[in-house]
Structure formats: structure tokens, C-alpha cells
C-alpha positions as CSV (number, residue, x, y, z in Angstrom):
1,X,83.9,-22.2,37.3
2,X,81.9,-25.2,37.9
3,X,77.9,-24.3,37.3
4,X,76.7,-28.2,38.6
5,X,73.8,-29.5,36.6
6,X,73.8,-27.0,33.8
7,X,74.7,-27.3,30.6
8,X,77.9,-24.6,31.0
9,X,78.7,-27.5,33.9
10,X,78.7,-30.2,31.7
11,X,81.0,-28.1,29.1
12,X,83.5,-27.4,32.6
13,X,83.6,-31.3,32.7
14,X,84.2,-31.9,29.1
15,X,86.7,-29.6,28.7
16,X,88.6,-30.5,31.9
17,X,88.3,-34.2,30.9
18,X,90.1,-33.0,27.4
19,X,92.8,-31.4,29.2
20,X,93.3,-34.5,31.7
21,X,93.7,-37.0,28.5
22,X,96.0,-34.4,27.1
23,X,98.1,-34.2,29.9
24,X,98.1,-37.9,30.3
25,X,99.1,-38.4,26.9
26,X,102.2,-35.6,26.9
27,X,103.4,-37.5,30.1
28,X,103.6,-40.9,28.3
29,X,105.6,-39.4,25.7
30,X,108.2,-38.4,28.0
31,X,108.1,-40.9,30.0
32,X,108.5,-43.4,26.6
33,X,110.5,-41.3,24.8
34,X,112.9,-44.0,24.9
35,X,110.6,-45.6,22.1
36,X,110.4,-43.0,19.1
37,X,107.8,-44.7,18.0
38,X,105.3,-45.0,20.9
39,X,105.9,-41.9,22.0
40,X,104.8,-40.5,18.5
41,X,101.5,-42.1,19.2
42,X,101.3,-40.3,22.4
43,X,101.8,-37.1,20.8
44,X,99.4,-38.1,18.2
45,X,97.3,-38.5,21.0
46,X,98.1,-35.4,23.0
47,X,97.4,-33.3,20.0
48,X,94.0,-34.7,19.4
49,X,92.8,-33.9,22.8
50,X,94.1,-30.2,22.8
51,X,92.0,-30.1,19.5
52,X,88.9,-31.6,21.6
53,X,89.2,-28.8,24.1
54,X,89.6,-25.9,21.8
55,X,86.7,-27.3,19.8
56,X,84.8,-27.5,23.0
57,X,85.8,-24.1,24.4
58,X,84.6,-22.6,20.8
59,X,81.5,-24.0,20.9
60,X,80.9,-23.1,24.4
61,X,82.0,-19.5,23.7
62,X,79.2,-19.2,20.9
63,X,76.1,-20.4,23.0
64,X,73.6,-17.8,24.4
65,X,73.8,-17.1,28.5
66,X,70.0,-18.9,28.1
67,X,71.6,-22.1,26.7
68,X,74.6,-21.6,29.4
69,X,72.2,-21.8,32.3
70,X,69.9,-24.4,31.2
71,X,69.9,-27.8,33.1
72,X,71.9,-30.5,31.6
73,X,69.8,-33.5,30.4
74,X,68.7,-35.1,33.4
75,X,71.8,-37.4,35.2
76,X,74.2,-36.4,31.8
77,X,76.0,-33.9,34.3
78,X,76.2,-36.5,37.1
79,X,77.7,-39.4,34.7
80,X,80.2,-36.8,33.4
81,X,81.1,-35.9,36.9
82,X,81.4,-39.6,38.3
83,X,83.5,-40.5,34.9
84,X,86.1,-37.7,35.6
85,X,86.3,-38.9,39.3
86,X,86.9,-42.4,37.9
87,X,89.4,-41.8,35.5
88,X,91.1,-39.1,37.6
89,X,93.6,-41.6,39.4
90,X,94.1,-43.7,36.6
91,X,95.4,-40.7,34.6
92,X,98.6,-39.5,36.8
93,X,101.5,-40.7,34.5
94,X,103.6,-41.7,37.9
95,X,101.2,-44.6,38.9
96,X,101.8,-46.5,35.4
97,X,104.0,-49.1,35.4
98,X,104.5,-50.2,32.1
99,X,103.5,-49.7,28.5
100,X,100.7,-52.0,28.3
101,X,99.0,-50.7,31.6
102,X,99.5,-47.2,29.8
103,X,97.8,-48.5,26.6
104,X,94.9,-50.3,28.7
105,X,94.3,-47.3,30.2
106,X,94.0,-44.9,27.1
107,X,91.8,-47.8,25.2
108,X,89.6,-47.6,28.3
109,X,89.3,-43.6,28.1
110,X,89.1,-43.2,24.8
111,X,86.0,-45.9,24.4
112,X,84.3,-44.6,27.8
113,X,81.2,-42.3,28.0
114,X,83.9,-39.7,28.6
115,X,84.3,-39.5,24.8
116,X,80.7,-39.8,24.3
117,X,80.0,-36.5,26.2
118,X,82.6,-34.5,24.1
119,X,80.7,-36.1,20.9
120,X,77.3,-35.5,22.2
121,X,78.3,-32.0,23.0
122,X,79.6,-30.9,20.0
123,X,76.5,-32.5,17.8
124,X,74.3,-30.9,20.2
125,X,75.5,-27.6,20.4
126,X,77.0,-26.9,17.0
127,X,74.2,-24.7,15.1
128,X,75.5,-26.1,11.8
129,X,78.2,-29.3,11.7
130,X,80.6,-28.3,8.9
131,X,81.3,-32.3,8.8
132,X,78.5,-34.2,10.0
133,X,81.2,-37.2,10.0
134,X,83.2,-35.2,12.4
135,X,82.6,-37.4,15.0
136,X,82.7,-40.7,13.4
137,X,86.2,-39.5,12.1
138,X,87.4,-38.7,15.1
139,X,86.7,-42.4,17.0
140,X,88.5,-44.1,13.9
141,X,91.3,-41.8,14.4
142,X,91.9,-42.5,18.1
143,X,91.4,-46.3,17.4
144,X,93.8,-45.9,14.6
145,X,96.9,-44.3,16.8
146,X,95.6,-47.2,19.6
147,X,96.3,-50.1,16.9
148,X,99.4,-48.2,15.7
149,X,100.8,-48.0,19.3
150,X,100.0,-51.5,19.6
151,X,102.0,-52.5,16.3
152,X,104.7,-50.2,16.7
153,X,105.2,-51.4,20.4
154,X,105.7,-55.2,19.4
155,X,102.4,-56.4,21.2
156,X,101.7,-57.0,25.0
157,X,104.1,-59.5,26.1
158,X,106.9,-56.3,25.0
159,X,104.4,-53.8,25.9
160,X,104.7,-55.5,29.3
161,X,108.7,-55.0,29.6
162,X,109.1,-51.3,28.5
163,X,108.6,-49.6,31.8
164,X,108.4,-45.5,31.7
165,X,111.6,-43.1,32.2
166,X,110.4,-40.7,34.9
167,X,114.5,-40.4,36.1
168,X,115.6,-37.6,32.9
169,X,112.8,-35.3,33.2
170,X,110.1,-34.8,35.8
171,X,106.3,-35.5,34.3
172,X,104.5,-33.0,33.9
173,X,106.5,-29.7,34.2
174,X,104.6,-28.3,31.4
175,X,101.4,-27.0,31.3
176,X,99.2,-28.0,28.7
């Protein structure tokens, strides 16, 4: 349930964003299954997003009700909601024309404010982070996965010619 403008609402938006990103990556792992190395990169990103979703859920579950119902930082909820609205249409797997376009969307998503909110929530609401370099490592991991995707796909020229395959299996049938 959305709690507009509150810490709970911000967690709701962040969890929804992680789920949408995982769905996007899952769809691309299926759509580009004809390129096994590329599909594996998408699956890795999907797994990361599901992990982020679970981490946010665990942190939120541990928050006292007084923190959950507190107002989010001014403007933070609105920025998160706007980013989610902006990325929504882009995350529809069937709108992607080729691998290069899918990569570009993934790159934009990974370096957007959506990811910054995830890191801020973990940093601000985890009582004693067991791993202070966690957020930095996640950014590096995702950058590495995107670099691997670019490398394994043969670069931008070839990526333009790699088309998604939607014929064999309807995308998004599995629930994340």
C-alpha cells in the first residue's frame, strides 16, 4: 500500500522499481536467449535486482512504525515517483527494437536516480551496515555486468542487428 510522501511510501516506490527492473532484465534474458552470453548477462542483472528488492523488504520490515510513517526528505518521494513514471514505458520489453536499445535503457536505469534512492534507503535505514562498501560494490558490479554485455554482444554496431525473439515464448509470463 502506498503511503505518499512518507518513508513507507519511499520504500514502496523503491521496491516497485527494483521489481520492474528485474522484470525488464528477465524479459531480455528470454528475448535474447539466442545469444547465450548476452542472456546470461541479463540474468545476472535480474538476480541483482531481485536481491535489492529483498534487501529493501528486510530493511523496511525492521523499521519501527514511527519511522515508517515519518515524512520522507522533502522532494525525495516526488522525485522517486517521477523517475518510476518516466522509466515505466521504457521497461516494457516488447517496446525494445534491438539489443543496443535494451543496453541503452539498462545503462540509463543503472545510473539514474532510481538506483541512488535504493542506495540512500539502505544507507539511511540500516542500523549498522555490516558492509560499508556494499553500495559502491553494487555500482561496480552493475557497471561490470553492463561492460560484459557490451563486450559479449560484439559492440554497438553488432548490437543494432541483434533483434529480440518474442515468437517462441510470451514475455513476462513468469511472476517475479
